[in-house]
C-alpha positions, -999 to 999 in steps of 0.1 A, spaced: 4 -1 0 11 36 -9 1 73 1 -13 90 -23 -3 132 -20 -1 163 -36 31 167 -54 59 192 -32 87 215 -53 106 187 -39 92 156 -52 109 177 -87 142 157 -88 128 121 -79 96 129 -103 125 135 -132 145 105 -118 116 81 -125 103 92 -155 144 96 -171 149 60 -158 112 49 -177 114 68 -206 147 77 -215 148 113 -216 155 136 -185 129 166 -186 131 181 -155 116 215 -169 87 198 -183 78 184 -150 84 217 -132 54 232 -153 37 203 -150 38 214 -109 13 245 -119 -15 255 -92 -39 249 -119 -28 212 -126 -34 183 -103 -1 166 -99 -4 136 -73 26 113 -63 25 79 -49 49 72 -13 60 42 -1 61 37 34 97 44 35 88 78 18 103 68 -14 81 84 -45 68 51 -58 49 66 -86 28 102 -100 0 113 -121 -6 144 -134 -38 164 -155 -63 189 -156 -95 201 -161 -95 210 -197 -130 227 -214 -141 234 -245 -112 222 -273 -130 221 -303 -169 220 -290 -159 192 -266 -177 199 -226 -147 203 -198 -133 166 -190 -102 154 -166 -73 150 -188 -45 127 -177 -12 140 -191 15 115 -177 14 82 -152 41 67 -141 48 36 -118 82 24 -103 83 -7 -124 85 -34 -93 57 -18 -83 36 -22 -115 4 -49 -110 1 -38 -74 -24 -14 -76 -1 18 -76 -14 31 -110 -49 25 -98 -45 39 -69 -34 71 -84 -62 68 -111 -91 75 -85 -72 102 -70 -71 122 -96 -107 110 -109 -119 123 -75 -104 155 -81 -116 158 -112 -151 150 -102 -149 178 -74 -144 207 -104 -175 190 -118 -168 172 -148 -183 138 -157 -156 129 -183 -121 118 -181 -92 116 -210 -60 110 -222 -41 100 -249 -19 72 -256 3 54 -281 -19 26 -298 15 7 -301 20 11 -262 0 -22 -250 9 -20 -210 -6 17 -209 -34 9 -234 -42 -23 -208 -36 -2 -178 -66 26 -190 -86 -6 -203 -86 -18 -170 -97 13 -157 -127 15 -171 -115 38 -198 -125 27 -241 -120 48 -270 -138 84 -267 -156 107 -290 -122 122 -307 -99 111 -334 -63 120 -329 -49 135 -363 -14 140 -369 13 153 -394 50 144 -403 64 181 -404 100 167 -412 
């Protein structure tokens, strides 16, 4: 079991380190921006006080005529704790915050080739939404 709490500025190095370990890209400036007060950013902490996961998102409204919805931008869990419910705890906690802002939908974008994250979000009850992402290579 882990404790879920709001992010603190002192968590930045642990968040950046976990993300860099999992993605291969160090991006502390990105994570610092994600800690903006108008966003929801939660961390999972082990009983020993180690940061073992995080989730970040915000309520966004009216893009392309869509009603307000909670958007999950990122979720990372220490691989040693995957399949132990940490991701689900973080997801449930951010959903409660979204509901507290009065929204009735939660959305995210995933790479269709990333079966791990697709499986996770499907296990949370998420299904394909009403929008279709369009993409153009600019190289």
